[in-house]
Structure formats: C-alpha cells, structure tokens
Backbone as CSV, one residue per row, in Angstrom:
resi,resn,N_x,N_y,N_z,CA_x,CA_y,CA_z,C_x,C_y,C_z
1,MET,-59.858,53.085,35.731,-61.189,52.861,36.468,-62.072,54.174,36.215
2,ARG,-61.718,55.433,36.318,-62.683,56.772,36.016,-63.173,56.678,34.671
3,LEU,-62.622,56.190,33.724,-63.037,56.155,32.377,-64.354,54.950,32.282
4,LEU,-64.029,54.114,33.103,-65.371,53.047,33.166,-66.365,53.682,33.830
5,GLN,-66.005,53.882,34.974,-66.992,54.824,35.757,-67.907,56.178,35.142
6,ALA,-67.126,56.572,34.093,-67.566,57.842,33.518,-68.498,57.735,32.433
7,GLY,-68.444,56.125,32.079,-69.228,55.274,31.067,-68.541,55.302,29.683
8,ILE,-67.234,55.376,29.701,-66.503,55.398,28.452,-66.564,53.965,27.985
9,ASP,-67.017,53.743,26.621,-66.742,52.202,26.014,-65.577,51.746,26.116
10,THR,-65.574,50.377,26.585,-64.215,49.675,27.236,-63.517,49.382,25.983
11,ALA,-64.066,49.476,24.432,-63.157,49.340,23.286,-62.524,50.773,23.072
12,VAL,-63.087,51.908,23.618,-62.210,53.035,23.327,-60.958,53.147,24.438
13,ILE,-61.417,52.599,25.586,-60.206,52.375,26.634,-59.260,51.227,26.469
14,ALA,-59.545,50.408,25.653,-58.557,49.713,24.941,-57.872,50.171,24.267
15,LEU,-58.244,50.866,23.389,-57.229,51.523,22.223,-56.327,52.592,22.809
16,TRP,-57.117,53.369,23.737,-56.110,54.103,24.382,-55.016,53.493,25.469
17,LEU,-55.264,52.543,26.048,-54.351,51.469,26.697,-53.295,50.764,25.722
18,GLY,-53.773,50.601,24.596,-52.794,50.180,23.767,-52.824,48.408,23.882
19,HIS,-54.043,48.030,24.359,-54.244,46.671,24.626,-54.603,46.302,23.043
20,GLU,-54.128,44.716,23.079,-54.325,44.247,21.552,-55.755,43.517,21.390
21,GLN,-56.356,43.188,22.649,-57.528,42.474,22.520,-58.428,43.569,23.838
22,ILE,-59.478,43.358,23.304,-60.516,44.000,24.427,-60.691,43.376,25.621
23,GLU,-60.533,41.769,25.572,-60.624,40.971,26.649,-59.664,41.444,27.525
24,THR,-58.707,42.006,27.398,-57.610,42.522,28.448,-58.180,43.560,29.302
25,THR,-58.938,44.364,28.609,-59.372,45.921,29.226,-60.621,45.006,30.277
26,HIS,-61.224,44.021,29.851,-62.287,43.787,30.660,-61.895,43.036,32.068
27,ILE,-60.394,43.017,32.053,-60.058,42.787,33.714,-60.571,43.933,34.440
28,TYR,-60.412,45.115,34.013,-60.757,46.352,34.871,-62.260,46.137,35.250
29,LEU,-62.997,45.778,34.416,-64.516,45.555,34.822,-64.601,44.560,36.206
30,HIS,-63.872,43.766,36.313,-63.954,42.884,37.464,-63.031,43.327,38.931
31,ALA,-62.526,44.627,38.551,-61.671,45.204,39.798,-62.786,46.107,40.279
32,ASP,-63.820,46.854,39.853,-64.520,47.925,40.612,-65.743,47.305,41.210
33,LEU,-66.033,46.994,42.295,-67.298,46.319,42.894,-68.358,47.570,42.776
34,ARG,-68.144,48.837,42.692,-69.360,49.708,42.475,-69.945,49.347,40.827
35,ILE,-69.095,49.239,39.954,-69.621,48.987,38.643,-70.522,47.574,38.913
36,LYS,-70.118,46.627,39.458,-70.834,45.447,39.841,-72.130,45.736,40.475
37,GLU,-71.869,46.180,41.670,-73.227,46.652,42.532,-74.276,47.350,41.336
38,ARG,-73.946,48.381,40.441,-74.700,49.041,39.569,-75.259,48.034,38.703
39,ALA,-74.491,47.007,38.041,-75.088,46.067,37.216,-76.249,45.294,37.983
40,LEU,-75.811,44.691,39.095,-76.915,43.945,39.832,-78.298,44.724,40.102
41,GLU,-78.122,46.208,40.494,-79.197,46.667,40.720,-79.908,46.772,39.464
42,ARG,-79.676,47.074,38.234,-80.425,47.118,37.078,-80.818,45.718,36.855
43,THR,-80.265,44.397,37.403,-81.182,43.357,37.052,-81.711,42.643,38.105
44,ALA,-81.892,43.330,39.172,-83.058,42.936,40.238,-84.335,42.628,39.765
45,PRO,-84.918,41.722,40.095,-86.181,41.562,39.635,-87.279,42.740,40.723
46,ILE,-88.283,42.924,40.010,-89.008,44.184,40.713,-89.658,43.686,41.850
47,THR,-89.689,42.346,42.161,-90.415,41.996,43.517,-89.424,41.954,44.767
48,THR,-88.160,42.103,44.444,-87.416,41.926,45.514,-87.057,43.191,46.376
49,LYS,-86.674,42.886,47.469,-86.290,44.338,48.453,-84.945,44.496,47.882
50,PRO,-84.818,46.131,47.845,-83.259,46.577,47.613,-82.755,46.323,48.864
51,GLY,-81.147,46.402,48.628,-80.147,45.792,49.447,-79.651,44.828,49.515
52,ARG,-78.619,44.311,50.444,-77.675,43.392,50.143,-78.244,42.316,51.267
53,PHE,-77.962,40.941,50.990,-78.363,39.730,51.458,-77.697,39.713,52.953
54,ARG,-78.413,39.555,53.890,-77.972,39.433,55.169,-78.309,38.065,55.766
55,PRO,-77.608,36.954,55.870,-77.750,35.585,56.227,-78.221,35.772,58.047
56,THR,-79.070,34.866,58.011,-79.487,34.721,59.420,-78.403,33.809,60.158
57,ASP,-78.920,33.848,61.663,-77.839,33.184,62.470,-77.740,31.776,62.160
58,LYS,-78.821,31.218,61.922,-79.434,29.798,61.788,-78.474,29.420,60.561
59,LEU,-78.527,30.150,59.388,-77.911,29.899,58.095,-76.270,29.804,58.547
60,LEU,-75.867,30.977,59.117,-74.311,31.127,59.419,-74.001,29.864,60.490
61,ALA,-74.692,29.422,61.450,-74.504,28.403,62.414,-74.312,26.982,61.397
62,PHE,-75.391,26.704,60.400,-75.170,25.488,59.564,-73.902,25.938,58.781
63,LEU,-73.529,26.778,58.195,-72.303,26.787,57.362,-71.105,26.597,58.221
64,GLU,-71.045,27.090,59.116,-70.013,27.099,59.886,-69.749,25.422,60.539
65,ALA,-71.017,24.756,60.585,-70.772,23.307,60.911,-70.513,22.388,59.865
66,LEU,-70.142,22.913,58.766,-69.826,22.249,57.484,-68.510,21.432,57.562
C-alpha cells in the first residue's frame, strides 16, 4: 500500500511481489480508500462543490421506507 501511495507503478509492484498477472496487483487499488478519494477528486466537474455527499433527512426516510 505504501508503494501505491508513493506513486510506484503497479507493474513494478507486481514484479516485486511476484504476481504473474498485473490484474492481481490491482486488488490493492481497491483496498485503499484514500487512493479512490484522490482519483474522485481529480474527476469531479469544476461546477461541483468539494466534499462528500450528505443525504437529506427526506431522502433517508424514503430509502428506509423501501
């Protein structure tokens, strides 16, 4: 995880770990929420406000009623 956070390419990490396929290494990408959050921050449209989604009480009540 520290290698991924440091920006080391997943192909290099796969070689170091002895993974036969790079897809095996991609599992680690799914394990770190900070990497996901950074990726989402880079893809957010300019017009959106930064931060996490906070559902309204009305929406939560609707979902609980389902």
